DRENFILUM-686180 format. One line per field, with one value per atom (N, C-alpha, C): residue in three letters; x, y, z; residue number from 1. Coordinates in steps of 0.2 Angstrom, whole numbers, plus 2048, in hexadecimal, padded with zeros to 3 digits. Layout:
// DRENFILUM-686180
residu = [ALA,...]
xx = [X,...]
yy = [Y,...]
zz = [Z,...]
num = [NUM,...]
//
This chain:
// DRENFILUM-686180
residu = [MET,MET,MET,ARG,ARG,ARG,ASN,ASN,ASN,LEU,LEU,LEU,PHE,PHE,PHE,VAL,VAL,VAL,ARG,ARG,ARG,GLU,GLU,GLU,ASN,ASN,ASN,VAL,VAL,VAL,LYS,LYS,LYS,PHE,PHE,PHE,GLY,GLY,GLY,ASN,ASN,ASN,ARG,ARG,ARG,THR,THR,THR,ILE,ILE,ILE,ASN,ASN,ASN,THR,THR,THR,VAL,VAL,VAL,GLN,GLN,GLN,PHE,PHE,PHE,PRO,PRO,PRO,TYR,TYR,TYR,LEU,LEU,LEU,ASN,ASN,ASN,PHE,PHE,PHE,MET,MET,MET,THR,THR,THR,LYS,LYS,LYS,ILE,ILE,ILE,TYR,TYR,TYR,PRO,PRO,PRO,VAL,VAL,VAL,ILE,ILE,ILE,VAL,VAL,VAL,LEU,LEU,LEU,ALA,ALA,ALA,LEU,LEU,LEU,LEU,LEU,LEU,ALA,ALA,ALA,CYS,CYS,CYS,CYS,CYS,CYS,ILE,ILE,ILE,PHE,PHE,PHE,ALA,ALA,ALA,CYS,CYS,CYS,LYS,LYS,LYS,LYS,LYS,LYS,GLY,GLY,GLY,GLY,GLY,GLY,ASN,ASN,ASN,SER,SER,SER,LYS,LYS,LYS,PRO,PRO,PRO,ASN,ASN,ASN,ASP,ASP,ASP,GLN,GLN,GLN,SER,SER,SER,SER,SER,SER,ASN,ASN,ASN,LEU,LEU,LEU,LEU,LEU,LEU,VAL,VAL,VAL,GLY,GLY,GLY,LYS,LYS,LYS,TRP,TRP,TRP,LEU,LEU,LEU,VAL,VAL,VAL,ASN,ASN,ASN,LYS,LYS,LYS,GLU,GLU,GLU,GLU,GLU,GLU,VAL,VAL,VAL,LYS,LYS,LYS,VAL,VAL,VAL,TYR,TYR,TYR,THR,THR,THR,THR,THR,THR,GLY,GLY,GLY,GLY,GLY,GLY,THR,THR,THR,LEU,LEU,LEU,VAL,VAL,VAL,LYS,LYS,LYS,ASP,ASP,ASP,SER,SER,SER,THR,THR,THR,TRP,TRP,TRP,VAL,VAL,VAL,PHE,PHE,PHE,ALA,ALA,ALA,ASN,ASN,ASN,GLN,GLN,GLN,LEU,LEU,LEU,PHE,PHE,PHE,ASP,ASP,ASP,LEU,LEU,LEU,ALA,ALA,ALA,TRP,TRP,TRP,TYR,TYR,TYR,GLU,GLU,GLU,ILE,ILE,ILE,TYR,TYR,TYR,ASN,ASN,ASN,GLN,GLN,GLN,ASP,ASP,ASP,GLY,GLY,GLY,SER,SER,SER,GLY,GLY,GLY,TYR,TYR,TYR,VAL,VAL,VAL,THR,THR,THR,SER,SER,SER,ARG,ARG,ARG,PRO,PRO,PRO,TYR,TYR,TYR,LYS,LYS,LYS,ARG,ARG,ARG,VAL,VAL,VAL,GLY,GLY,GLY,SER,SER,SER,ASP,ASP,ASP,GLU,GLU,GLU,LEU,LEU,LEU,TYR,TYR,TYR,THR,THR,THR,ASP,ASP,ASP,THR,THR,THR,THR,THR,THR,SER,SER,SER,VAL,VAL,VAL,PHE,PHE,PHE,THR,THR,THR,TYR,TYR,TYR,LYS,LYS,LYS,ILE,ILE,ILE,SER,SER,SER,GLY,GLY,GLY,ASN,ASN,ASN,SER,SER,SER,LEU,LEU,LEU,ASP,ASP,ASP,LEU,LEU,LEU,PHE,PHE,PHE,GLU,GLU,GLU,TYR,TYR,TYR,GLY,GLY,GLY,ALA,ALA,ALA,LEU,LEU,LEU,THR,THR,THR,SER,SER,SER,ASN,ASN,ASN,GLU,GLU,GLU,HIS,HIS,HIS,TYR,TYR,TYR,LYS,LYS,LYS,MET,MET,MET,LEU,LEU,LEU,SER,SER,SER,LEU,LEU,LEU,ASN,ASN,ASN,SER,SER,SER,THR,THR,THR,SER,SER,SER,MET,MET,MET,SER,SER,SER,ASN,ASN,ASN,GLU,GLU,GLU,THR,THR,THR,SER,SER,SER,TYR,TYR,TYR,THR,THR,THR,ASP,ASP,ASP,PHE,PHE,PHE,PRO,PRO,PRO,ASN,ASN,ASN,SER,SER,SER,ASN,ASN,ASN,TRP,TRP,TRP,GLY,GLY,GLY,LEU,LEU,LEU,ASP,ASP,ASP,MET,MET,MET,ASN,ASN,ASN,THR,THR,THR,LYS,LYS,LYS,TYR,TYR,TYR,THR,THR,THR,PHE,PHE,PHE,THR,THR,THR,GLU,GLU,GLU,ASP,ASP,ASP,CYS,CYS,CYS,TYR,TYR,TYR,TYR,TYR,TYR,THR,THR,THR,LYS,LYS,LYS,GLN,GLN,GLN]
xx = [5D8,5DE,5DB,5DF,5DD,5DD,5D7,5DC,5DC,5E4,5E9,5E5,5E1,5DF,5D7,5D5,5CD,5C9,5C6,5C1,5BD,5BA,5B8,5B7,5AD,5AF,5AE,5B1,5B1,5AC,5AB,5A5,5A7,5A9,5A9,5A5,5A1,59D,598,597,593,597,59B,59F,5A2,5A2,5A3,5AA,5AE,5B4,5B6,5B9,5B9,5C2,5C1,5C9,5CC,5D0,5D5,5D8,5D9,5DE,5E2,5E7,5EB,5EB,5E5,5E8,5EE,5F2,5F7,5FC,5FD,603,601,5FD,5FC,600,5FB,5FF,608,609,611,613,60F,616,614,610,611,617,615,61B,623,622,628,62F,62D,633,633,62D,632,635,634,637,641,63F,646,64A,648,64B,64D,64A,649,650,64F,656,65C,65B,660,665,660,662,664,662,665,66D,66D,674,678,676,67C,67F,678,67E,67F,67E,681,688,68A,692,696,696,697,69F,6A4,6AC,6AE,6B2,6B9,6B6,6B0,6A9,6AD,6B2,6B6,6B9,6B8,6B9,6C3,6C7,6CE,6D0,6D6,6DA,6DA,6D7,6DA,6DD,6DF,6E0,6E7,6E9,6F0,6F3,6F1,6F5,6F6,6F0,6F4,6F7,6F4,6FB,703,704,70A,70A,707,709,709,707,70A,70F,712,719,71B,722,726,72A,729,72B,72E,737,739,73B,737,73A,73F,741,747,74A,742,746,73D,73B,737,737,732,734,72C,72C,728,729,723,722,71C,71E,719,716,710,70D,708,708,701,6FC,6F7,6F0,6EE,6F3,6F2,6F7,6FA,6FE,704,707,70D,712,719,71C,720,71F,726,72B,72B,731,730,737,737,73D,73C,73F,740,747,748,74B,74B,74E,74E,754,756,75B,757,756,75D,762,768,770,774,77A,777,776,774,76C,76C,760,75F,763,761,75C,75E,759,754,751,74B,747,748,743,740,73B,735,733,72E,72C,723,721,71B,71B,716,713,70E,70C,704,705,6FF,6FE,6F8,6F8,6F2,6ED,6E9,6E2,6E1,6E4,6E3,6E6,6E8,6ED,6F2,6F3,6FC,6FD,706,707,70E,712,715,71A,721,726,72E,72F,739,73A,742,747,749,74C,74E,754,753,75A,75C,762,763,761,760,760,767,768,770,76F,776,774,772,771,76D,770,771,773,76C,766,762,75E,75B,758,750,74F,747,744,741,739,733,730,72D,726,720,71A,719,717,714,70E,70D,704,701,6FC,6F8,6F0,6F1,6ED,6EA,6E3,6E0,6E2,6E3,6E3,6DD,6DC,6D8,6DB,6DE,6E0,6DB,6DE,6D8,6DC,6DC,6E2,6E8,6E8,6EC,6EC,6E8,6E7,6E5,6E8,6EB,6E8,6E4,6DF,6E0,6E4,6E6,6E0,6DF,6DA,6DB,6DA,6DF,6DC,6DF,6DA,6D3,6CF,6C8,6C5,6C8,6C4,6BF,6BA,6B6,6B9,6BB,6BE,6C4,6C6,6CE,6D2,6D5,6DA,6E1,6E3,6E6,6E8,6E6,6E5,6EA,6EC,6F4,6F1,6F7,6F6,6FD,6FB,701,706,70A,70E,710,713,716,716,715,714,718,71C,71E,722,724,726,72B,72F,735,736,731,731,72A,72A,720,725,71F,71F,718,716,70F,70F,70B,70A,705,705,6FF,6FC,6F8,6F9,6F4,6F7,6F0,6F4,6EE,6EF,6EF,6F5,6F4,6F9,6FB,702,707,70D,711,715,71C,71F,722,727,72A,730,732,737,73A,734,732,736,736,736,731,72B,724,723,71C,717,713,714,711,70A,707,6FF,6FD,6FF,6FB,6FB,6F8,6F7,6F8,6FC,6FE,6FE,6FD,6FD,702,703,70A,708,70E,70C,713,712,718,718,71E,71E,724,720,727,728,730,730,734,731,734,738,73A,73B,73B,738,733,73C,73A,740,73C]
yy = [B25,B29,B2A,B2A,B2C,B35,B36,B3F,B3D,B42,B43,B46,B4A,B50,B4E,B4C,B4D,B52,B56,B5D,B59,B5D,B5D,B64,B65,B67,B66,B6D,B6A,B70,B6D,B72,B75,B7A,B7D,B80,B7E,B83,B85,B8B,B8F,B8D,B8E,B8D,B89,B8A,B81,B83,B80,B80,B7D,B7F,B7D,B77,B70,B70,B6A,B6B,B64,B61,B59,B56,B52,B51,B4C,B43,B3E,B3A,B36,B36,B31,B36,B3D,B40,B3D,B3C,B3A,B33,B2E,B28,B27,B2B,B2D,B2F,B32,B37,B30,B2B,B28,B20,B1D,B1B,B1D,B23,B25,B25,B24,B21,B1C,B15,B10,B0D,B14,B12,B15,B18,B1C,B17,B16,B0F,B07,B06,B00,B02,B08,B0A,B0A,B0F,B0D,B08,B02,AFC,AF8,AFB,AF8,AFB,B01,B03,B02,B01,AFD,AF7,AF1,AEA,AEA,AF1,AED,AF1,AF4,AF6,AF3,AEA,AE9,AEA,AE7,AE7,AE2,AE4,AE3,AE1,AE8,AE7,AE9,AEF,AF1,AF0,AF1,AEF,AEF,AF1,AF3,AEE,AEA,AE7,AE8,AE6,AE9,AE5,ADC,ADB,ADB,AD5,AD4,AD2,ACD,ACD,AD2,AD6,ADA,AE1,AE1,AE7,AE4,ADE,ADE,ADA,ADC,AD8,AE1,AE5,AEC,AF0,AF0,AF1,AF0,AF1,AEF,AEA,AE4,ADD,ADA,AD8,AD6,ACF,ACB,AC4,AC1,ABB,ABB,AB2,AAF,AA7,AA6,AA2,A9F,A97,A95,A8C,A8B,A89,A85,A7E,A7C,A74,A73,A6F,A6C,A67,A67,A5E,A5D,A56,A54,A54,A55,A56,A50,A49,A43,A45,A4A,A4B,A4A,A48,A45,A49,A4A,A53,A50,A54,A56,A5A,A5F,A63,A67,A6A,A6D,A70,A7A,A7C,A81,A82,A89,A8F,A95,A9D,AA0,A9F,AA5,AAB,AB0,AB5,AB9,AB7,ABA,AB9,ABE,ABD,ABE,ABA,ABC,ABC,AB9,AB8,ABF,AC3,AC9,ACC,ACE,AD4,AD2,ACB,AC6,AC8,AC7,AC9,ACF,AD0,AD5,AD9,ADD,AE0,AE1,AE0,ADB,AE4,AEB,AEE,AEE,AED,AED,AF3,AF5,AFD,AFB,B01,AFF,AFE,B05,B04,AFE,AF9,AF1,AF2,AF7,AF8,AF7,AF3,AF2,AF0,AEE,AEE,AEA,AE9,AE4,AE9,AE8,AED,AEB,AEC,AE7,AEA,AE6,AEA,AF0,AF6,AFC,AF9,AFB,AF7,AFE,AFF,B03,B02,B05,B06,B06,B04,B02,B09,B0C,B13,B19,B17,B1B,B1A,B20,B1F,B1F,B20,B22,B1B,B1A,B14,B13,B0D,B0D,B06,B07,B01,B00,AFA,AFB,AF4,AF8,AF7,AF2,AEC,AE5,AE3,AE4,AE6,AE9,AEB,AF0,AE9,AEB,AE6,AE8,AE6,AE7,AE0,AE0,AD9,ADA,AD3,AD2,ACD,ACE,AC6,AC6,AC1,ABD,AB8,AB9,AB1,AB1,AAA,AAA,AA7,AAC,AAB,AB3,AB3,ABA,AB8,ABE,AC1,AC6,AC4,ACB,ACB,ACF,AD3,AD8,AD4,ADB,AE1,AE6,AEC,AEC,AF0,AEF,AEC,AE5,ADD,ADD,AD6,AD6,ACF,ACD,AC4,AC3,AC0,ABE,ABB,ABE,ABB,AB7,AB7,AB4,AB3,AAB,AAA,AA8,AA9,AA8,AA6,AA2,A9D,AA0,AA4,AA8,AA2,AA0,A9B,A9E,AA5,AA7,AB0,AB3,AB9,ABC,AC0,AC4,ACD,ACE,AD5,AD6,AD2,AD0,ACC,AC6,AC2,ABE,ABD,ABA,AB4,AAE,AAB,AA9,AA9,AA4,AA1,A9F,A99,A99,A9A,A97,A92,A8D,A8B,A8A,A89,A89,A87,A84,A7E,A82,A82,A85,A82,A83,A80,A83,A81,A84,A86,A8C,A8F,A8A,A8D,A8A,A88,A8C,A89,A84,A83,A7D,A77,A74,A6F,A6A,A6D,A67,A69,A64,A64,A67,A6F,A73,A73,A6D,A6D,A67,A69,A66,A69,A6B,A6E,A6A,A6E,A6C,A71,A6D,A6F,A74,A7C,A7E,A7E,A7E,A82,A85,A8E,A93,A93,A94,A96,A9B,AA0,AA6,AAA,AAC,AAD,AB6,AB9,AC0,AC3,AC9,ACE,AD4,AD8,ADC,AE2,AE5,AED,AF3]
zz = [486,48E,494,498,49E,4A2,4A4,4A4,4AC,4AB,4AE,4B5,4B4,4BC,4BB,4C3,4C3,4C6,4C1,4C4,4CC,4CF,4D5,4D7,4DA,4DF,4E5,4EA,4F0,4F5,4FA,4FD,504,505,50A,510,512,517,50F,50F,50A,504,501,4FE,4FA,4F3,4EE,4EB,4EC,4E7,4E3,4DF,4D8,4D9,4D9,4DA,4D5,4D4,4D0,4D1,4D0,4D4,4CF,4D2,4CF,4D1,4CE,4D2,4D2,4CC,4C9,4CD,4CD,4D2,4D7,4DB,4E4,4E3,4DF,4DF,4DE,4D9,4D8,4E0,4E4,4EA,4ED,4ED,4F3,4F0,4E9,4E7,4E6,4E7,4E4,4E8,4F0,4F4,4F5,4F1,4F0,4EB,4E3,4DD,4DF,4E5,4E7,4EA,4EF,4F1,4EC,4E9,4E5,4DF,4DC,4DB,4DD,4E4,4E6,4EB,4EA,4EB,4E5,4E1,4DA,4D7,4DA,4D9,4DD,4E4,4E9,4E7,4E6,4E4,4DC,4D9,4D2,4D2,4D8,4D8,4DC,4D9,4DE,4DC,4E4,4E3,4E0,4DA,4D7,4CF,4CD,4C7,4C4,4C4,4C1,4B9,4B5,4AD,4B0,4B2,4B2,4B5,4B5,4B7,4BE,4C4,4CA,4CF,4CE,4D4,4D4,4D9,4D9,4D4,4D1,4CA,4C6,4C4,4C0,4C1,4C6,4CD,4C9,4CB,4CA,4C0,4BE,4B6,4B2,4B5,4B3,4B4,4AE,4AC,4A7,4A5,49F,49F,49B,49D,496,495,494,491,48B,48D,48A,48F,48F,48C,48C,48B,489,482,480,481,481,481,47E,476,474,472,474,473,46F,469,465,464,461,466,45D,45C,456,45A,456,45A,45D,45E,460,468,467,46E,46F,469,468,46A,46C,46D,466,462,45B,45A,45F,45F,466,469,470,46E,46D,46D,472,474,47A,475,478,475,47A,47C,482,47C,47F,47A,47F,47F,47F,479,47B,477,470,46A,464,463,466,467,46B,46E,473,46D,467,465,462,464,45F,468,46D,470,470,476,475,47C,47F,482,482,486,485,48D,48C,492,492,499,49C,49F,49F,4A0,4A8,4AA,4AF,4AE,4A9,4A6,4A3,4A4,49E,499,493,48D,48F,488,489,480,47E,479,47B,473,473,46F,471,46C,46B,467,465,469,46A,46F,469,46D,469,464,45F,45B,458,453,44E,447,444,43B,438,433,431,42D,42E,42F,432,438,43A,445,447,450,452,450,454,456,45B,45F,45C,45A,457,45B,45D,45F,45A,457,455,45A,45A,45D,459,45D,457,457,45D,45F,465,464,46B,46E,473,474,47B,47D,486,489,48F,492,49A,49A,4A0,4A3,4AA,4AE,4B2,4B6,4BA,4BD,4C2,4C7,4C3,4BF,4B9,4B4,4B2,4AA,4A9,4A3,4A1,498,496,48F,48B,485,482,47D,47B,472,470,46E,467,467,466,46A,466,46A,467,467,469,467,46C,46E,474,475,470,471,473,478,479,473,46F,46B,46E,472,474,47D,481,486,48A,48E,493,49B,499,4A2,4A6,4AC,4AC,4B2,4AF,4B6,4BD,4BA,4C1,4BE,4C4,4C2,4CB,4C9,4D1,4CD,4D4,4D3,4CB,4CD,4C7,4C0,4C1,4BC,4BC,4B3,4B2,4AD,4AF,4A8,4A7,4A2,49E,499,498,494,491,489,484,47F,47C,479,473,46C,467,462,45F,45A,44F,44E,447,443,43D,437,43A,43B,43A,436,437,432,430,429,425,427,42D,42F,438,436,43B,43B,435,432,432,434,433,42E,42C,428,428,422,424,420,420,41F,424,429,42F,435,437,43C,446,449,44F,455,45B,460,462,465,467,46C,471,479,47A,47B,47E,483,485,48F,48B,490,490,494,496,49C,49B,4A1,4A0,4A5,4A6,4AD,4AB,4B3,4B1,4B1,4AC,4AB,4AF]
num = [1,1,1,2,2,2,3,3,3,4,4,4,5,5,5,6,6,6,7,7,7,8,8,8,9,9,9,10,10,10,11,11,11,12,12,12,13,13,13,14,14,14,15,15,15,16,16,16,17,17,17,18,18,18,19,19,19,20,20,20,21,21,21,22,22,22,23,23,23,24,24,24,25,25,25,26,26,26,27,27,27,28,28,28,29,29,29,30,30,30,31,31,31,32,32,32,33,33,33,34,34,34,35,35,35,36,36,36,37,37,37,38,38,38,39,39,39,40,40,40,41,41,41,42,42,42,43,43,43,44,44,44,45,45,45,46,46,46,47,47,47,48,48,48,49,49,49,50,50,50,51,51,51,52,52,52,53,53,53,54,54,54,55,55,55,56,56,56,57,57,57,58,58,58,59,59,59,60,60,60,61,61,61,62,62,62,63,63,63,64,64,64,65,65,65,66,66,66,67,67,67,68,68,68,69,69,69,70,70,70,71,71,71,72,72,72,73,73,73,74,74,74,75,75,75,76,76,76,77,77,77,78,78,78,79,79,79,80,80,80,81,81,81,82,82,82,83,83,83,84,84,84,85,85,85,86,86,86,87,87,87,88,88,88,89,89,89,90,90,90,91,91,91,92,92,92,93,93,93,94,94,94,95,95,95,96,96,96,97,97,97,98,98,98,99,99,99,100,100,100,101,101,101,102,102,102,103,103,103,104,104,104,105,105,105,106,106,106,107,107,107,108,108,108,109,109,109,110,110,110,111,111,111,112,112,112,113,113,113,114,114,114,115,115,115,116,116,116,117,117,117,118,118,118,119,119,119,120,120,120,121,121,121,122,122,122,123,123,123,124,124,124,125,125,125,126,126,126,127,127,127,128,128,128,129,129,129,130,130,130,131,131,131,132,132,132,133,133,133,134,134,134,135,135,135,136,136,136,137,137,137,138,138,138,139,139,139,140,140,140,141,141,141,142,142,142,143,143,143,144,144,144,145,145,145,146,146,146,147,147,147,148,148,148,149,149,149,150,150,150,151,151,151,152,152,152,153,153,153,154,154,154,155,155,155,156,156,156,157,157,157,158,158,158,159,159,159,160,160,160,161,161,161,162,162,162,163,163,163,164,164,164,165,165,165,166,166,166,167,167,167,168,168,168,169,169,169,170,170,170,171,171,171,172,172,172,173,173,173,174,174,174,175,175,175,176,176,176,177,177,177,178,178,178,179,179,179,180,180,180,181,181,181,182,182,182,183,183,183,184,184,184,185,185,185,186,186,186,187,187,187,188,188,188,189,189,189,190,190,190,191,191,191,192,192,192,193,193,193,194,194,194,195,195,195,196,196,196,197,197,197,198,198,198,199,199,199]
//
């Protein structure tokens, strides 16, 4: 083990004085300013602009708020690329109650709710929260993460986004539901375009 100090006798004229020196301390006083400057440089370069984990660009500022879906277009393709189903739902009149809200908060969290409705025998309005998520938007790319998840489970391409309207598109491969009139044992590629108005 190294000694952290050195005993030394120093002569001053006729006198001898016992001294204790700390060579590592002397080294640290010389290297300390270099270490401080290096740490400061690391801190400055680590704090680059736009590195905030919360969304903060123009797209996210426009996205923040409550959006009501008013139309959904779904196209279904075989894995070979042949279009087998093309459907459009306009959420008005009889379909108005099937519409949903998507709420995007400034802190990067969000949720999906049903439209307010009355239960049979009640005058109170109810809403159902159908999903809770966090989101990240960059340019025309929107990723939704199940609350607490680290990987995106839904990816959307933003087709348009302004202060009053939004449209996005997602594609995925899956088995169809029974009411699609397609082979339920075959996987298809679904492309969904949704159109929203800001509330």
